[in-house]
Each structure stands twice: as structure tokens, then as C-alpha cells.
C-alpha positions as CSV (number, residue, x, y, z in Angstrom):
1,M,27.4,-53.6,-11.1
2,A,24.1,-54.6,-11.1
3,K,21.1,-53.0,-13.6
4,T,18.6,-51.0,-12.2
5,W,15.6,-52.4,-12.9
6,I,11.9,-50.0,-13.9
7,L,8.5,-50.5,-15.0
8,D,7.8,-48.9,-17.1
9,T,4.5,-47.7,-18.5
10,E,4.6,-45.5,-21.4
11,T,2.9,-47.5,-23.2
12,K,-0.3,-47.6,-25.2
13,G,-2.7,-50.1,-24.1
14,T,-0.2,-52.9,-24.7
15,G,0.4,-53.9,-21.4
16,A,4.0,-52.0,-19.0
17,H,7.2,-53.6,-19.7
18,I,10.3,-53.9,-17.6
19,A,13.5,-52.1,-18.4
20,P,16.7,-51.1,-17.3
21,L,17.0,-47.7,-15.9
22,K,19.2,-45.3,-18.2
23,P,22.1,-42.5,-16.5
24,E,21.4,-39.4,-15.7
25,P,24.2,-37.8,-17.9
26,A,25.8,-35.8,-15.4
27,R,25.7,-32.4,-14.4
28,S,28.2,-29.5,-14.8
29,E,28.2,-27.6,-11.6
30,R,27.9,-24.2,-12.0
31,E,27.4,-21.1,-10.3
32,L,23.9,-19.5,-12.1
33,A,23.3,-15.9,-12.4
34,T,21.3,-13.8,-9.9
35,V,19.1,-11.3,-12.8
36,T,16.4,-8.5,-10.7
37,F,14.7,-6.5,-13.0
38,E,14.3,-3.0,-12.0
39,R,10.7,-1.9,-12.6
40,P,9.9,2.0,-13.2
41,P,8.0,4.2,-10.6
42,R,4.6,3.9,-10.8
43,P,3.0,7.4,-11.2
44,V,1.1,8.2,-7.9
45,E,-2.4,9.2,-8.2
46,A,-4.3,11.0,-5.7
47,P,-7.6,9.2,-4.9
48,E,-10.8,11.5,-6.2
49,P,-12.7,12.6,-3.6
50,P,-16.1,10.0,-3.0
51,A,-18.8,12.7,-3.8
52,P,-21.4,13.6,-1.1
53,R,-24.2,10.5,-0.2
54,T,-27.4,11.6,-2.3
55,F,-31.1,10.0,-0.7
56,K,-33.8,8.9,-2.8
57,V,-36.8,8.2,0.1
58,V,-40.4,6.7,-0.5
59,D,-43.4,6.1,1.6
60,V,-44.3,2.5,1.6
61,M,-47.9,3.4,2.5
62,S,-48.3,6.0,-0.8
63,A,-45.4,5.5,-2.6
64,H,-45.4,8.3,-3.2
65,V,-41.1,9.9,-4.0
66,L,-40.9,12.4,0.0
67,A,-37.1,13.0,-1.5
68,E,-34.9,12.3,-4.2
69,G,-32.0,13.6,-4.6
70,A,-31.2,14.8,-0.4
71,D,-28.6,14.6,1.2
72,T,-26.9,12.8,4.2
73,R,-29.3,16.1,6.8
74,E,-32.3,16.5,4.7
75,T,-32.9,12.2,4.7
76,L,-32.5,12.3,8.2
77,E,-34.4,15.5,9.5
78,L,-37.8,13.2,6.8
79,L,-36.5,10.3,9.1
80,A,-36.9,11.5,12.6
81,G,-40.7,12.1,11.0
82,M,-41.2,8.9,11.3
83,R,-42.7,6.2,13.4
84,S,-40.7,3.4,12.0
85,A,-38.3,2.4,9.8
86,L,-39.7,0.3,7.6
87,D,-42.2,3.4,6.5
88,A,-39.1,4.8,4.8
89,R,-37.5,2.7,1.4
90,V,-34.4,4.8,0.9
91,Y,-32.7,4.4,-2.1
92,T,-28.7,6.3,-2.2
93,W,-27.4,7.2,-5.6
94,V,-24.6,5.3,-7.2
95,P,-22.5,7.7,-9.5
96,S,-20.5,3.9,-11.4
97,L,-24.1,2.2,-11.9
98,E,-25.9,5.5,-12.7
99,R,-29.2,4.4,-10.5
100,W,-30.7,4.0,-7.3
101,R,-29.5,1.3,-4.8
102,L,-32.4,0.9,-2.1
103,L,-30.4,0.6,0.7
104,T,-30.0,-3.0,3.2
105,L,-32.5,-3.2,5.8
106,D,-29.1,-2.4,7.8
107,E,-28.4,0.2,5.9
108,R,-31.9,1.9,6.4
109,R,-32.0,0.8,10.9
110,A,-27.9,2.8,10.7
111,L,-29.3,5.8,9.1
112,W,-32.5,5.3,12.0
113,E,-29.7,5.6,14.7
114,M,-29.0,8.6,13.5
115,R,-31.8,10.7,13.3
116,E,-31.7,11.2,16.4
117,R,-28.1,13.1,16.3
118,V,-29.6,15.3,13.2
119,G,-30.3,17.9,16.2
120,T,-26.6,18.0,17.7
121,D,-24.0,20.1,17.5
122,R,-20.9,18.3,17.4
123,G,-19.3,21.9,16.5
124,D,-17.6,21.0,13.1
125,G,-22.0,21.3,11.6
126,A,-20.2,17.6,10.2
127,L,-23.1,14.0,10.2
128,P,-21.6,11.0,11.0
129,E,-20.6,9.0,7.6
130,V,-23.6,6.3,6.5
131,V,-22.7,3.2,6.3
132,A,-23.7,2.4,2.6
């Protein structure tokens, strides 16, 4: 029977050499059992409802705080009296960071577009949710 040879490259810098291929030992054919583990049920926790969003509005020209801790309706009423969305810097309170975060330009534009709906009531007294 002919031998099968392989190129053995496991040497460390001394070069490779040719060695005969060692036959693998025969494995016994046996069936492996599948084991499944039961995970204990996770406790169902109701998510905490988000706190009402509060805003801080600062006039750009005078840097005076026009409103702090205002809800969405008060903020929209305040923005309704301004000429442009860029006349004020609008911040929102982030409870997890315990600081005010400046709204992005897109978020300010969304508030600016909603300011016209302050006077219109949908019947339930609720305003559309602000993207922030």
C-alpha cells in the first residue's frame, strides 16, 4: 500500500520537511444525546411611563430665559409669538443626565410646525407627541 506524504511546516525557522501522513484513529460511531436546558421564566416588568417633556426657551438676541420647565403647550404658545424658528434656542430636560439638552434644528422645526395647532383642539385636549 502506498504511503501518503505531507509537507510538515511546524518547524521554527529551520525549514519544512516531508513526513508521512499519520492515519487518524477510527472513531466509534455513536449517537450523541441532545441536552436542552429550561430557562427560568423572566419576571414581567411593566415599563415606566415616560415623564412629561419639559422645555426651556431662551431668546437668541437677548439671551434671556423666556420659559423654564414649560410643558409642550406652553412652549408652543411661546413659539407662536415669534417670527422664526431660529429666534429662540429650545432645550429639553433629560432626567437620566439631569441636564438640559439643546434641540436639534429638525426638532425645533417640528415644534415650529406644531405651533399653529395650539389653538385647534382635537377633542381630547392632547397635542401631538414631540420628536425629541
